[in-house]
N, C-alpha and C positions, 0 to 999 in steps of 0.2 A: 504493499499500499504505500503510495507516494504521499508525502505532505508537501503541499505548495503555498507559497505566499505570492499574491498577485493584488493589483489594484482593483480589477474586476474579474469575476468569474461569469461565464456564459454557459447556460444550459441548452444544448441544441446546436448542432452543427450543419443546419440547413442554410440557405441563402441569407436569411435575416440574422441569424447568430453570427456567421462567419463575417457578413459585411460590417456589423457592429465591432466585432473583434478587429477587423482591418483598419476601420477608422480610428479606433481607439489606440491601436499600436502606432499608426502614423502620427498620432498626437502625443506620443511618448509614454503611454500608459501600458502597463504590463497586464496581460491577460491570460486566462486559461479556458479553454472551450471544452466542456465535458459532453461527450455524446454517447447515447445508450446504444446505437448500432454499431455494426463493424464497418461502417462506412459514414463518409460525409454526404450531404446533399438533400437530407429530409425527404420532402415529397417529389424531389427531382432524383431521377435514377435511370441510368442506362446499363443494360446488361445484353450479354448474348444468350440466346435461347434456341436450342436445335439449330445452332449454326447462323442463326439470325440476329443482328444487331437491333435492339429495340429500345425506343424511349418509354419506359414503363411509367413515368410519372409526368409532371408538367413539362411543357416543351416549347410553346409558342411565344412569339414576340410580335406586339402590335405597334404601329407607328406612336401611339400617344405614350408608350412605355418608356419615357426619356430616362428615367433613373437606371433601368436594366440596360438599356441601349448605351448608355454613357459607361456602365460598369463593363460591358462586353468589350468596348473600345479601349478602356484602361487595361483589360486583361489580355487584349490582342486576340479576342475570339471572334471569327467572323460568322455571317449569317447567309441564309440562302431562302429564296422565295418557295412557298409551299405551291406545288402544282395545282393549276386551276383552270387550264385550257382545255375547252370542251364543254359539253352540255351537262347539267346538273339533272337529277331524279328527284321527283316528289311522287310519294305514294299517298293518295287520298284516304279518308276514313273508310271509303267503300272498297278499297284495295286497288283503285285505278293507279296506274303507273304512267307518269307523264315526264317526258323529257322536256327542259327549258333552259333558256338563258336568262340572265339578269337576276336582281336581286329578289324580286317578288315571287313567290310561290304560284304556280299555274293554277289558280283558283278560279271560282266564278266571279263575276263582276261585283256581285254583292258582297261576297267574303272578302275580296280584295279591298273594297272600299272600308269595311269594317276593320280589317287588319291595319289599313293606313290610319283610320280614326284613332285605333287604340295606340299605335306608335306615336302619333302626334300628341295624344294626351300624356303619355308616359314621357315624351321628350319635355313637355312643358313642366311636368312634376319634377323631372330631373333637374331642369335648368333652374327650378327655385330651390334646390338643394345645395348646401355646402356639404361635400361627402365627408368632411372632417368633423361636422356637427349636425348629422341627420336629425336628431331629437330637436333641432330649433326649425326645422320645416315648417311653415306655416300651418300646414295639416298634419303635423307629426302624429298626435294621439289619433286622430280620425283613420288615418292610413295605417297605423300600427295595430289597430284592434279590428280590422277586418282581413281576411285571408286573401292572398292574391287570387285564388280560384274564384271566390265570391265576388271581389272587386271587379274582375274582368266581366263577370255575367251581369253586374249591375251596370256596365257601360255598353254592353252588347248582347244582343239575343242571338247572335251567329255562333253556334258551338264550334265549328271548325275554325273560326277565326280566334275565338278564345283560346282554343287548344294550341293552335299554331304560336300565338304569342306567349302563351304560358310555357311552351316549350323551350323558348330562348333563356327563361330565367329559371324555371324548375328543373327541366331535365339538363339544359345546356350549362348552367352555372351553379345554382345552389344545390343541385341533385338531390332535392326533396320534393314531394307532392306539392303542387301549387296550394293545396289547403292547409299545408304544415307550416307555412310562413307568411309574414304580413306583406302588405302592399309597400309599406314604408321600407321593408327589407329589399323588395324588388326594385324600388326607386333608387335605393343606395347602390345596388349593383350596377343600374345604369348610370348613375351620377359618377360613380368611381371610374367608368370607362368614357366618360364625356357626354354620353347620351345613350338612350335607348336604340336609337338608329345605329350607333356603332356595334351594339350587341347582335343586331339582326343582319348585320353585314360581315359574312364570314371572311370576305376578302380583307377586311380591315381587322378584325378581332383575331384571326387566324393567319397573320400575314407572313411571317418568317419563322424559321427554325435555326438553332445554332448548329455550326459545323461542329461535329464531335458530340453533340448532345448538351441539353441544358444542365445536367448535372456537372459538366465541364466548368461552369462558373463557380460552383463550390470547390471542385478539385483545385482549381488554381488558386483560389483565395486560401484554402487549407495549405498548399504547398508553401505559400509565402508566410504562413504561421508557424510551420514546423512542428516542433514537439509540444507547442502549446495547445495543440489539438488531441485530445486524448480519447480514443474510441473505446468501445465496449465498456463503458462506464455509466451505467443507469444512476441517476442521482436518487438518493432515498431520502436525504434529510437537508432542509435548509434552515440553519439556526442563526439568530442574529441577535445583538444587544447594541444599545446605544450609551455612549459615555461622553457626557459635556458636548453633545451635538455632533459627535463622530460615531459611525457605525463599525461594528466588527461582525464580519458574517463568516460563518463556516459552513462549507457546502460538502456533504459526505456522498460519495459515489462509490461504486464498487472497485474501482481501481486507483481512486485518488481522493484525498481530502484537501480542499482548497481554503485557505483563509484570505479574505479580501475585505474591500471596503464597500463594494456593490455587487449585486447579483442580477443578471439578466435572464429571465424566463423567455427563451427563444423557441417555445414550442407552442402547439395550438392549445386552446383553453381546455379542450377535453382531457388533456394530460396532466394539467395542473395538480388534480387530486391523486396522481402516482406520487407526489412528493409530500412528505411530512414536514409541516412548517412549525418551527418553535420560535416565537410564540406563535398559536394558530392565526390564520388570516382573520380579518375583521368580517363580521356578520355579512356586511354588503357584499364583499368579495364572494363568499359562500354561495350567497343566493345567486349572485350573476352567473357565476360559473355553471351552476345548474340549469340555465336558461339558454346556454350556448352548446350547440352540437354539430357535428359534421354530417354531412349527407352520405349518400351511398351511390357509387357508380361502378360499373365494370368497363374498363377500357380494353377493347378487343384488338389484338393484333393479328393480322392474317396476311401471310408473306406468300407471294407466288413467284414463279421462275421469270415472268415479265409482267409489267403493268398492263394486263390485257385489255382493259377497259378503255384505255387510249385508242387501241386500235379501232374501237367501236365509236370513236368521236365522243366519249364520256369523260368528264373531269375526275371522276371518283367521288364526287360530292353528292350526298343524297339525303333527304330529310323526310321524316314521317313521324308525326306525334302518336300514330296508332300501331306503328310496328314494334316489333321487340328490339331492334337496333333503331335507335331514334335518328341518330345523325352517322354519317360515315363519310370519310375524306380519304384522298390519296395521301399517304404519309411515306412514300419512298424517300429512302434516306439519300444524302448528297452523293451524286455520282454512282449511284447503285444500279447496275442493270436489272436487279429483281425489282418486282413491285410490291409495295407494302400498303394495305389498307388499315385504317383504325377506326373502329365503330364504338359507339357509346350507348350503354344500356343503364338507365338511371332509375332511382327510387324504387317505386312499386314494381316496376318491370324487373329491375335487378333482384328484388325479393323473390319474384316468380322464378328467374333464371336459377337462383340458388336452391331451389327446391329440387331441380334436376340433378341427376348424376352427371358426371364429367362428360361422358360420351353423348347423352342426350342433350345436354346443354350445348356442347360443340355443335351438334347437329342442327339444333333450332337456330343457333346464332348464325351459322354460315349460311343456312336457308334464308335467314332475313337478310343478309348481305346479298345473296343471290337474287333476292327480290328487287334489289337496286340495280345490280350490275351484271346480272346473267349467271348462267349455271356454272361457269369456270370458278366463280367465287366459292363453289361448294368443296373445292379440294385444294386448300393451301398446303405448301410444302412445310411451313412452320406456322404455328399457331400458339397463342398465349393470351392468357386474360389476366390483366392488372387488377388485383383484388386488394385494395389498400383498406377495406374494412377488417380483413383479417390480419393485418400488420400490427404487430404489438405495439410498436411505438408511433402509431397513426391512428389507426382504428376508424377510417373513413375517408371520404374525398368529395369534393376537393379541399374545401375549408370549411370552418364553422360559421354559422349564421344563428341568429335568436329564434326563438319560438314566437308564436304570436304574442304580441305586446311587449316583448322583451327589449327591443332596440331603444324605444324612447323611455322606457322604464330605468334601464341599466347603462345604456351606451355612454353616457358622459363620464362614467367612472372605470371604463375598461382599461384606460392607459394610466390611471391614477397610481403612483407608486405606493408601496406599502413599506414605510420605513426604507431600507436599502434596496427594495426588490423592485424592478422595473420589468415591464411586459413588451414584448416585441415579436410579432409574426405577421405574416399576410392576412391572417383572420381579423387584425385589428387595424389594417390600413385604411385610409381614405382613398386617395387615388391608387388604382392598382389592387383594389381589394381582392383578395383570394388569388391573386397572381404573384409570379415571382418578382415582378416590378413592384408590387405592394411589400413583399418581404424585403427587398433591397431598401425602399424608401423607409420602412420601419427600422431597419438596422442603422441607417444613417441618422435618422431622427433621434433614436434612443442613444447613439453615440454621441451625438452633438450635446444632449442633454448631460450626459455623464462628463464629458469633458468640461463643459461649463461649470459643472459642480465640483469636480475634482482638481482641475487645473487653476 
């Protein structure tokens, strides 16, 4: 067991924790980063499965994610555009398959009008929100006490329009059923990306990927921190005391005990309870953490000898609120002759998928992919399901959100330090909420506060 003395101890070696550590080190402060896993990267992870290199976790970069883009430039990591040439596919509620181009789904004139109306209303609501203070929105309580499902239907009687718009937030982002989170939470998701229009534009939100994988961001930062990053070290206890305005923190993990002046919890809120705090956290924190939870999504990777869909004039992009796989994209790797599809199965559909055995689940999932792109999708040469819900040190995906009514009730305190304890993760970000960009922003924000405090 190592005994280490540092200025700051950081719990979690994902993009947020490592960004904070990097900024603190640049400012001349000493750090130790404790990570439960045997790797860095948190919810970003690249690995080879059955001979295929896959991005198992978060991967995309959009033009508004300037903090992440700036960090990529600093680290010398390049990007490449997601393949999007060709027609997309939309599967309607009645099973009708339609090829189309452009941003709008090929729906009836009435449904298109209703979808555009809902998008406009959500854009207006998002424009009135400061994503750093969603609880100050003029309609905060009203929007936070009605589910997104029921709000949509209060605005439109077109069920197909409601389900399609709901897909972009429920299945596509929060990975929870639209009845399980509030409209305020949905508006925050839109405001954090600049507008709801950005969320419905896959060419914007899913613009580029990192050459070598998004985990490369964490790997590069960890390399610069060297032995200050300690793996296989789940933190068990955070103990702290105050003497004449100064804090002493002792953090006990499986492989190291660190004594420091401050501690950063750079893990998602659902994992705070894995740590024993001495003294216990305040009542407000205990209550708040019980109202934050991660969603559930299966990220499906299917690799083929060639990107066969391109030969048929398809982009590889497909959407359907009613199919098992609700979204599919061409996820072919940089300069790779093989073709890779990535599909997403979210919330209640993921619940159903996990009731199946492995063989039946793969059969139904590849059949759903084939519904978009043809029978060749039935026979991938490599296949993998990213199941972050079963990961011991994550337990869900993509990030946490509040239950109904929780955001306006507790949100203003989610970043409030408790003595020497600070909170930092993409789950708590304003801009870039739930994305790697948000994790980077939170790491920079937390480091700036600590530098001002300690220097």
